[in-house]
VEXKOLLUM-82359 format. One record per atom (N, C-alpha, C): x, y, z. Coordinates in pm, whole numbers, plus 50000, padded with zeros to 5 digits. Atoms other than C-alpha are relative to their C-alpha. Example, Ala and Ser with C-alpha at 12.3 -4.5 7.8 and 13.67 -1.06 7.14 Angstrom:
// VEXKOLLUM-82359
500894988150000;512304955050780;500905012050000;499184988149994;513674989450714;499235010950073;
END
This chain:
// VEXKOLLUM-82359
500645000949875;793717592051768;500035014850054;500054987249941;792507625251931;500704999150136;499444998749860;794397637552241;498955001150100;500954999949889;792697636152578;499425014350018;500414985849980;792607674052602;498815004049898;501104996450093;790547678552284;498734991650022;501205008049963;788287649852393;499325006450109;500574992149889;787667669552720;499175011549948;500634987750053;786987700752519;498534996349935;501235003950061;784357682452317;498914999050096;500935001949899;782477675352634;499715013450091;500034990749900;783267705452853;500195015349954;499624986350031;784377736052659;498885009649984;501084991250025;780947749852580;498814994650077;501075004949905;778557744352875;498575001849939;501254999450050;774997736352785;499125008050103;500844991649920;772457762052911;498584994350003;501345003949989;768987751553032;499055010750055;500864989549958;767657784153154;499015004749900;501074995350086;764357797053011;499475013550048;500454986549972;762967832452989;498685002449930;501214996650066;759527843652906;500135013549925;499824987950076;759477870152629;498495002549943;501384997450043;755937885552576;499104987749996;500855012049982;754317853352698;500524988449925;499355011150072;756607832052481;501134994350092;498915004649930;758877808252671;501094996149896;498905003350091;762267806552492;500314984750010;499605014049996;763257771752399;501354998550075;498785001749930;766027757052611;501175000449902;498925000050098;769447760652456;500854987550015;499265012549987;770367725252505;500504995549868;499425003850141;770897722652123;500885009849941;499094989650056;773077753852083;501155002750096;498864996349919;776307767552200;499555010750099;500254988949900;776237787852520;500925011449956;499264988050042;777237822852431;500605008250114;499044992549914;779647831752707;499385001450153;500534998049860;777317829353029;500714990350081;499445008249892;778797815053337;501434997249981;498525001150013;782457819453217;500715008350112;499334993749905;784937829653470;500435014849963;499584987150037;785827867253493;501415000349966;498654998450042;788947876553323;500415015249992;499594986150025;791027909153289;499585004849868;500424994250127;789827932553023;501134998149894;499025000350107;791677925552685;500465013249963;499364987750036;794087951152559;499295006049883;500574992750102;793047978252322;501025002949884;499094997850114;794547982851974;500344988149925;499425010250079;796057961851696;498894995149900;500785005250097;794497943251406;499984985050004;500105014549998;793267907551383;499684995249859;500195006650128;793527885351074;499094988050022;501015009549973;790457863751067;499694991749870;500095007750116;790427834450821;498594993949992;501455004250022;786957828550680;500094989649889;499955011350098;785867799750455;499995004049857;500084996050139;785627820150145;499755014349987;500274986950036;784847852249982;498425003350004;501474997549994;781367867750064;499565005049859;500514996150136;779277871949743;499665014850001;500424985149990;778337906949864;500065003150145;500044995849861;778037926450191;498655005150049;501284996149971;774417933250194;499404988750095;500405009849907;773187915350515;498424996549987;501405003750023;769507916050412;499874989649882;500175007950123;769777901650063;500524985650018;499375013049986;771997872750163;499704992850129;500105007949872;771207844750417;501264992950027;498675007649978;774867832550389;500515005150142;499444998249872;776397829550735;501235009649988;498794992550007;779597845350614;499695015149993;500374985450015;777867877950518;499535004450134;500584995149869;776027878750857;501115001650094;498854999049907;779307871351044;500755012949985;499194988350012;781097900450888;499155012350017;500814987649990;778297926550864;499305002150135;500494997649862;776977920551225;500815010450080;499034989849949;780007942551317;499665014049963;500244987150059;778807970651100;498555004550028;501424996749979;774927969251139;499484992650123;500505006849881;772857961551442;498454999549975;501445001050006;769207949151476;499375007750117;500704995449891;766537961651703;500084990450111;499835010849895;766817928551903;501054990749963;498995010650025;769357902251946;499784988950102;500125011149920;769997870452144;500995000250110;499064999949887;771557867552497;500644986050002;499305012549979;773657838752628;499104987850009;500935010849988;770587817652681;499044999549883;500774999650117;769187825152333;498665005350027;501224991649975;766457847452486;500155012049918;500044986550078;765517878252284;500295010550096;499574988749916;767117909152427;500145012749907;500054988550082;766997945252304;501505004049961;498744995450046;769897960252109;499865015549958;500304985250028;768847993151926;498815004150066;501144997349923;765497990952094;500395003250146;499754997549857;765408005852439;499714988450094;500415011949932;763737975152582;499124991249914;500915009250063;761317947252488;498705009649965;501084992250045;758297961352300;498695000350092;501395000449934;754877971052454;499094994449896;500915006950090;752297947952305;498565001350045;501434998549963;748587954252290;499334986850043;500705011549943;746157930852460;499674988849894;500305010450098;745247913652137;501134995149924;498665006150054;748897906652054;500345005249861;499744996050130;748757926551729;500865012349988;499284987550019;750437959851788;501175001150096;498704998849921;754097962951899;500485014149993;499414986849984;755307996752013;501414998450050;498635001349971;759177998452008;500635012850021;499284987849972;760978026452177;501464998349968;498505001550041;764458033152043;500975006850098;498954993949902;767608041552241;500275014149945;499674985850034;768528078252249;501515001249963;498634995750038;771728093452092;500834988849954;499345011750063;772698061951905;500695006249871;499294993350115;775418074151648;500074990649884;499725007150136;775308062051287;501425002949969;498634998250044;778628058951113;500255013649935;499874986550064;777948092050931;499965011550104;499924990149903;777838110651257;498695005050058;501184994849954;774178118051301;499314988850092;500625010049911;771788101451551;498984992249923;501035008250060;769658072551458;498565004750043;501334996749966;765908078651443;499014989949946;501055008850042;762538061851378;499894998249847;500135001750154;762568069151005;501114990549949;498935008750047;765858050850962;499514985250028;500515013349967;764238020351139;498884995949906;501145002950092;761038021650925;500424997349859;499385001150139;763008025850600;500744986350000;499185012349996;765347997550699;499174987549997;500935012149981;762557972750797;499154998749876;500765000850124;760607981250486;500854992549892;499025005550096;763707972550278;500154984750029;499815013849953;764197940350480;498784990949955;501155007850038;760567929850412;499854998249846;500095000650145;760987936650038;501084990049944;498855007350071;764357918749982;500484987650070;499555012649924;765127893550258;498954988149999;501065010549982;763517858750248;499294998550130;500594999849873;762927861150618;499005010850010;500874988049994;761657896150582;498734999049912;501245001950089;759227885850302;498994992250083;500895007349933;757827860150528;499335008450113;500534992249897;757337885950809;498995010049935;500884989550060;755867910950563;498574995049982;501385006050019;752927888150498;499235001450118;500724998549874;752057891450866;499745014150037;500064985449960;752447929450891;498855007349931;500884990850055;749517952750842;500505013749989;499454986050011;751417985250904;501295001050079;498724997249931;754777998751009;500225015349988;499894985750001;755038035251101;500855005250118;499284993149897;757168059851292;499035007650093;500784992249907;755498074651605;500815008950069;499054989749938;757698103751681;501324995849957;498555002950044;761498104851645;500584987550050;499435010349953;762218076751862;499074987450052;500945011149980;759308052051844;499434994549873;500485006650113;758148027151595;498714991450040;501045008249980;754818010051572;499794989949888;500155010450092;754317976451406;498674992450032;501255007049978;750837961351366;499924987749917;500215012350068;750187925451268;498654997749952;501435004650049;747267909851073;499464989850101;500485011049912;747127880951316;501314997950101;498945003149914;749347870251619;501064992549926;498945006050075;752817859851497;501134997450103;499205002749885;754877842251757;501515003249971;498534998550016;758387843751583;500415014249978;499644987750053;758317881151521;501385005650061;498924994549944;761067892251768;501224991949969;498875008950050;763337862551690;500285001649862;499634996450141;763107870851318;500695013049997;499324987150001;764097905651397;501474999550063;498735001349924;767107893351595;501074992249928;498965009350064;768877868451361;501125007349918;498974994350079;772187878951214;499954996249847;500095004850133;771567858350901;498825005149929;501124993650079;769427876150641;499435012150095;500164991749887;769557903950910;498965011349968;500894988150005;766847929750980;500995011650042;499034990149966;769727954450985;499425014249992;500374986149996;769107990351081;501085008249937;498994993150076;770868013850839;499505014249980;500374986050025;770968051450773;499055000649866;501035000850107;767918058450553;500565005649869;499484995650120;769968079250308;500944990649928;499205009850068;772208049450227;499254988949950;500865011150053;769338026650146;499785001449851;500205001050146;769178015849791;499754984749961;500185014450037;768157983649594;501454992750010;498625005149985;771977977449580;500795009550086;499244991249903;773967991349873;501345003349954;498644994650029;776968013049793;500675005450119;499374995149872;777498028550138;499404991450113;500445008849893;777358006050437;500085008250135;500174990249891;776148030250712;499124994650108;500765005349894;775068014651031;500335005850136;499684994149874;775428018251405;501044992350080;499215008949927;777807990051492;501315004550049;498794996049942;780977989851684;501225001249890;499024999350108;782967987351350;499385006749880;500444993350128;782718007151023;500624993349883;499455005350119;783197994350676;501215010049947;498894992850058;786628005350530;500274996749866;499595003650131;787517985650236;499784984949976;500005013550032;786917954250049;500634997649865;499315004550121;789297937849795;499614985449973;500385013150027;787697907649640;501094989849996;498995011849989;789497874549713;501315004050080;498914996049908;791857894349944;499635002650138;500414996849867;790097908550239;498875009650002;500884989349970;787337928750392;500425006750134;499494992849887;788447955350638;499015008450074;500874991249915;786437970650922;500845006250108;499244992049900;787687997351155;499185004850118;500774995649873;786648009851505;499165012849967;500954988349999;783578032251520;500235006850128;499674993349876;784908056951775;498885006750076;501214993649932;781518072251843;498914989750024;501045010049976;779818038951899;499285001650131;500794998649878;776978040552141;499654985950056;500245014349943;777168008452359;498914999550104;500955002449899;774537994452576;500684998950135;499425000549861;775117994952953;500064986350065;500025012849943;774227958953034;501284991949979;498845008750012;776957933253088;499914991749869;500125008250122;777837913752778;499324985550028;500675013749993;775727882252729;499744994649868;500245004150128;775987863752408;500215011349901;499874988150090;775277888552126;499345012450075;500714989249936;773447910952376;500935008050096;499324992049895;774667937852626;501095008649940;499014989950050;777707960152601;500944994049899;499105003850099;779747958052295;501185010949989;498934989650006;783227974952273;501024995549891;498995002250108;785547977751971;501435001850054;498675000249941;788857968252128;501155001349898;499105002250119;790697959751804;499835012449917;500134988750094;791557989151567;499384994549866;500525004950142;790787966951260;499684985550015;500325014550027;789097934851173;500224996649859;499685002350132;790577919050863;499454985649967;500625013050042;788247891650724;500634995149868;499245005050104;790437870550490;499344987449939;500545012050058;788867845550247;501064989949973;498975010149997;790807813350284;499214987349962;500835011650043;788827786750084;500464986350035;499375012649967;791257758850150;500084997050150;500015002449849;790547743050494;501424997550051;498685001449953;794157730450526;500835012550008;499324987250002;795437765050457;499615007750124;500434994249888;793307777950731;500704993850128;499335006849880;794707751150975;501485004850010;498494997249991;798327759150877;500135015150037;499914985349962;797677797250906;499805001250154;500244999449857;796287791951257;501254995350082;498775005449925;799297770451361;501165008849992;498754992250021;801877794351217;499815014350064;500174986949933;800307825251386;499575010649897;500364990650116;799317840751039;498575004850028;501384996049969;795647841451152;499764999150150;500355000249864;794427851151493;498724991650029;501175008249993;791227832251421;499784992249873;500255007550123;790407804051172;498674992550014;501345004249986;786817795251112;499754985549936;500485013650053;785257759651055;501014992049930;499025009050046;788117736551030;499634985349997;500395014350002;787967699950926;500244993350124;499835006849864;787427677051225;501214992550008;498785009549999;790417655751127;501235008750043;498834992149962;792627685951201;499945002750162;500144997949863;791497685151566;501344996750075;498795004549928;794657665551684;501125010349968;498864991250035;797057689351498;499795013050079;500334986849933;795277720551650;500364998650143;499735002149866;795477705251992;501595000050028;498535000549966;799287699251959;500645014149977;499524986050007;799627736651866;499955007550138;500144992949871;798867744752241;501495003050043;501014990549951;799497767452413;499885011249915;500104988350084;799987791452130;498645000349920;501235001050071;796807778951957;498914993250080;501025005049912;793527772452127;498764994249906;501075005750078;790927748251964;498665004550063;501374996149958;787277759651975;499044990149958;500985009650036;784677732551971;498695005450036;501334994349977;781137746551938;499044987750002;500955010749992;778707719852055;498735002849935;501244998250070;775597713551859;499935012749910;499824988150078;776867739651612;498835002249906;501124998450092;774097732151363;499644987449932;500455011450076;772787709351103;500275001749848;499884999350141;773687701550744;498674997249938;501265002550062;770817701750507;500105000449842;499885001750144;770187693150140;498705006349947;501124992050059;767907717749946;499664993749862;500395003650135;765847705549650;499265011249927;500684989650094;764667726349356;498574995149978;501395004650024;760887722849377;499275007949899;500564991450107;760357748249107;500194995049852;499705006350123;762077733948800;501004988050004;498995010249997;764147704748692;499354986350037;500425013849987;763997667448738;499254997050131;500625003249867;763117669149113;498945010350033;501074991449972;760407695449088;498724991650037;501235008949968;757857665649113;500364994550137;499815006249870;757467655449472;500304984050004;499635014749996;757437617149400;501384997149964;498705001950026;760887620249255;500885004950117;499214994449876;762187640249555;499854988250107;500185011249901;760667612149774;500884989249958;499225010950043;762507585949568;501535002550044;498644996649956;765797605249635;500144999050141;500045002649862;764967606349998;500134986050045;499965014249960;764547569750016;501374995249971;498685004750035;767967564749851;501025004750099;498984992949924;769797587450089;500094993650137;499615004249861;771517573450400;500645011650076;499484987949930;771977603650637;501164996350090;498945004649914;774217583150874;501264999049918;498795001650078;776637575550588;500505014649961;499594986550032;776587611950482;500765007350113;499394994049884;777457623950827;501354995150031;498705006249984;780307599150864;500955004749906;499074995450103;781677610750537;500375014950027;499734985349980;781367647150639;500865002750125;499384996349872;782727645250995;500944990050058;499025011249952;784577611551041;499734995650142;500095004149857;784777610951423;498565001850041;501464999149963;781247602151550;499725008650121;500204990349896;781837624951844;499635014549947;500284986650047;781297653951604;498725000149928;501214999850075;777887643651465;498984989950073;501065008149953;774547628951565;498984996849890;500945004950096;772237607851344;498704998050067;501245000949934;768687614251443;498925008549922;501034995150091;765417622651262;499365012950054;500694988949937;764057648651515;500825012349968;499294986550025;764917684951415;500425007450124;499584993249867;765117695351778;500244987850102;499695010449910;766667674952064;498854997150095;500965002649895;764637657652336;500315009850115;499864990549894;763967679752627;499735014549956;500414986850039;763197710352413;498535000049952;501394999250030;759687723252337;499604994549864;500335003750133;759797714151973;500534985649961;499575013850042;761067678051994;498804992649941;501035007950058;759037654951768;500584989649917;499535011050088;759567621551598;499194999649871;500885000050126;756987629951323;500924998249873;499325002550119;758167617050991;501274991850013;498775005949970;761037598351149;500224986849919;499815012550085;760367566450940;500565001949870;499484996350136;761267584550628;501515005050007;498674995049982;764737594050763;501094988650005;498905008950005;768017576050683;499644986149949;500575013050040;766237549150486;501104992749922;498965006050069;769177541850242;499604986649939;500605012950064;767157517250036;499955003049851;499884996150148;768327518949666;498884992749923;501055006150095;765847492849539;498575006050018;501264993149989;762827509249693;500015013549929;499824986550068;764087543049562;499884998849844;500055002850147;764557527849208;498574997149958;501395002450034;760997515249220;499135012150001;500744987249981;759607548649339;500315008549879;499554991350106;761567566949068;499294995049867;500625005550113;760307543248796;498455003149992;501504997249986;756647547348919;499785014549968;500164985450019;757167585748907;500345004249867;499704996250137;758297584848550;501385004749974;498654996350013;762027589848594;500544992649864;499545005350126;763737585948249;501435003349976;498634998250026;767357591648309;500635013250008;499414986449991;767717628948349;501045001550114;499084998949892;770847637548552;499525008750109;500274992149887;770317650448899;501235007850036;498784991149985;772617681348930;500185003750149;499784998149860;774117682049279;501105011250013;499064988649990;775877715049371;500624999850146;499394998949870;778437717249654;501315008249989;498844992549996;781437736949757;501044992950085;498915005449911;784837725049892;500455009450095;499644990649893;785127755550098;499394995450139;500595007649883;782877736850342;500284985249965;499465013350046;784777703250306;498944988950027;500975009949964;781957684350485;498865000749897;501044999450102;779447696750219;500454990949883;499475006950103;781697683349952;500014984350022;499915014249968;782337649850120;498594992849999;501335004949995;778627644650177;499414999349857;500485000250137;777837653649816;500534987849918;499475011650068;780227627149693;499244986750028;500755012949955;778517599849903;498525000349941;501444998650043;774987612249811;499944995249840;499985003450138;775967609749437;500094984849974;499805015650008;777037573049486;498684993650047;501335006649953;773787565149683;498995001449885;500984997950107;771697579449399;500364991049877;499535009150114;773727560049133;499504985150030;500365013749969;772907527349323;498504998749991;501515000950019;769277536249301;499555003449867;500264998350130;769507541448932;499935013749941;500024986750039;769757578248914;501375003649922;498774993350063;772237596548682;500285013150077;499634988449925;774107623748866;501075008949933;499044989550049;776107655248785;500515007350116;499544992449881;778267668149067;500675013149949;499514987250040;778927705649023;500775005350130;499144995749886;781817715949259;500495014649968;499754985650022;782047754149283;500445006250125;499754992949873;783327780349525;498715004650061;501204997449928;780897790949794;499235012549949;500724987950051;780187826149647;499254996849876;500605003850128;779417810049311;498794991450020;501205007749959;777017784749482;498965009650045;501034991249954;775247813049660;499375007049885;500574993150118;774797830749329;499174991249919;500705009250094;773837800649123;498654994350063;501145005849936;771337787649376;498715008649986;501134990850015;769097818349298;499474998349861;500485002550137;768637805648937;499464985649999;500565013549990;766227776148926;500354991449885;499745007950116;767407765448589;501384993150014;498735004349993;770897757048703;500344987850088;499665010349907;770587730648970;498724992250043;501065008049946;768497702949127;500124998650162;499755003249865;770127697949474;501285009250036;498744995149951;772627718149681;500194997850145;499665001749863;774367713550011;500255011950070;499664988249914;774417738650289;499884995850150;500255004149854;774137740050670;499445013050070;500674988949912;772557761850945;500404997550140;499875001049861;773047770051303;498684993850055;501215006549942;770557752051538;499485010350109;500574989049914;768267778051713;498784996150074;501125004949921;765547776851969;498735003449940;501234996350059;762917792451742;500004993049859;499965007950125;762057768651449;499915008849878;500164992750122;761167797351206;501315007249961;498734993050027;764697810251219;500844992649885;499315007050099;766077782950997;499494986649982;499394993050118;766257770450739;499025009849935;500854989050057;765037799550532;498974994849915;501075006050091;763107774550311;498654999850070;501305000549926;760447776150594;499335013949968;500534987550030;760017812450485;499495001149863;500434997950138;759137827950146;501185003149915;499124996250105;761207829849838;501474994650004;498655005349986;764387812249952;500274989749889;499685009850103;766247790649699;499344986550031;500785011549988;764237758449637;498505002249993;501354994450032;760987779049628;498924990550048;500975008949948;758977755049836;498795006850032;501244993349976;755357764449845;498864989349982;501085009650010;752287742249913;498955003150091;501074997549904;748937742950077;500274993850142;499795004949884;750117719950343;501135007750081;498974992049933;753177741250423;499205012750068;500684987749952;750947772450448;499074997150119;500915003349885;748367755550670;500644997050129;499325003749875;750737739850916;500815011350064;499264988449949;752927771150943;499085010450053;501004989849950;749937794150986;499554996050139;500405005249863;748717772851278;501115001550103;498905000549909;752107770651425;500345014550041;499494985749972;753037807851393;498965008450075;501004990949938;749697821651521;499834995350144;500225004549861;749927801951849;501135004650075;498794993649921;751917821052107;500174993450134;499815007049872;751467797752400;500884987949968;499015010050030;754547775352406;499424985650028;500445013249970;752687746452565;499114994849895;500855003450098;750267745652276;500755000249860;499244997450123;752777756752007;500964989649973;499015011050017;755297729452073;499484988349918;500545012550082;753127700151952;499695004249863;500314995950136;752207720251644;501174998749912;498825001050086;755757718451525;500084986249934;500035012650059;755307680851467;499344998949868;500695000550132;752807687051194;500865007149894;499164994450094;755317710251021;501084990049958;498935009750024;758047684751052;499534988549905;500635010850085;755707658050905;499985004449849;500134995050139;755057679750602;501395000649927;498694999050060;758767684850547;500414986149953;499695013250040;759307647350545;499184995049882;500915005450098;756367641250320;500315007049872;499864992350127;757027669050057;501475002249956;498545000150025;760867668450079;500515012049932;499344987150054;761767704750020;501455000750030;498565002349953;764967696450202;500144988750075;499825010849902;766507669250401;500945005350106;499064996649892;767937677550741;500794988150031;499115012149995;770967653950757;500124994850136;499685003749859;771587654351135;500575011750066;499464988749927;773457675051378;501534998750018;498585000549995;777137684451417;500585009350093;499294990749919;779737701451637;500975006549904;499064993150084;781957728251480;501365001450074;498654998649958;785747731451506;500565013149938;499154988450040;787607764551486;501185001250083;498874998749911;790757777451635;500405014850008;499534986149981;792157810751776;501414998850062;498704997749936;795557823751873;499695001650159;500164997849853;796047823852254;500125015050030;499914985649994;796797861052202;498625006949993;501374994450030;793147867452094;499224998050133;500535000049869;791687875152436;498505004049998;501454995649990;787997877752527;499044993749904;500825006150095;786677856152247;498944990850055;501045008649950;783377839552308;499524990949889;500475008550116;782397809352094;498625002649962;501354996450049;779437816051871;499884993849868;500325006150134;777667802451568;500395010349890;499494988450086;778357836951397;501105006550077;498934993449918;781737846151529;499995014550005;500014984549987;781907881251665;501215003450082;498654996049944;785007900851763;499975014550066;499994989849907;783747929851968;500294994150134;499555004349866;784927927452328;501214990949997;498845008350021;787937909252184;501185008049968;498794992250022;791517920752193;501134991249986;498775007050012;795087910752127;501015002850117;499054997849893;797557906152408;501335005649933;498774992350051;800647927852372;501154990750010;
END
């Protein structure tokens, strides 16, 4: 039984924001579905400066290149080293970071002129300039799944003087600024001389600099003493950032129970993504330990290999979809039903992108119908290779249940349990898997996640219907007309089954009471955060 205080936190700890802001004619979706990033919190004394924080992460990052990887872990760490042109404020509205302000946009909606902030210091001591930005965004458009999707929309990208960049589109593209703002698969701005196909020097503009990485032990970042902070008050990821801590030590701790024990013992000042069954134990650790419940943290989803293997054929993916019971998966993954929501709509009611399109194909859990569909599609007993990691325990628990659901429908299954870094590596090889489990944060712009909506992400979904519906959706910049177009995209996802969005969930983490100034966030950040003496 959960204590009353944790029950209260589930409801009250992260207030829901409903404010909307127009950005270049686009109304930002309400943040009813995401954690509020620190707005409306009571004023507190500034945290102390100095010290080092041990931050327990779910595993070892497979690399530190924030463009190449869409893994949240890489984005969480490297958002302290690199910064984008734009970011998100507490209401999930786009806000400038390295850009001086929002861009100037031509009347036809095609040309964006972006002025850069003056005297922003890179970690190597020189000032950031437009050539760094152009080189960085060109690399992002070549290597990042999100960047590749944006590249198809871009006609030209040029420096217009030392502190101005001009980006011209082929056609109006509504998600542009949001794509440039996301920490995952980040459009990170880096020193042009550090740019290479494989990064060796991590030279950005962020409040922390890369110091050292020892695989399976830690990644250490240290304060960037010449950091050029914005002047606006902190708001979500936006506004003033200050490196109060001397060091951030990101420690890979794959075992969830070890993260719990480390948080309770004081070994870790922060422990990320804890199993929900640990909520009672964390609550009993008060006042030394503070539970963090991130409301509507995100959604688990199951990615299908549409390129090779037994499920490359849509009729067999449809049969698997029929066999899957999302409600049962969520119950296995999160236990307490206060931590998850079973619903077919990708976005909640009250948001511009709410739609029930395709909902009849959600949570069917019909083994006999699935068996009939598989037989009609020519299934002949090939094993369905399901890949999951125990570092996200809810992924693993859901994978176990899905394997059983498929067996009841006559499928043979092969469960591949690997560490997260291995999964991230293996999912890039279409010959190695058929299904893998992952999750994403829930954002107000549909094109931000999952990356399978973009180009080249694992799963390699590509079809005429995808192209047609996404083109119509992305070229419409009026929110009143754009919202309903999302339903057509959602219907195609249900019809073609490139992935299954399982439902929505709340996240549980924990921090030491000594870690002051921490703001709950989907990608945890530790600027403006200090340790009490």
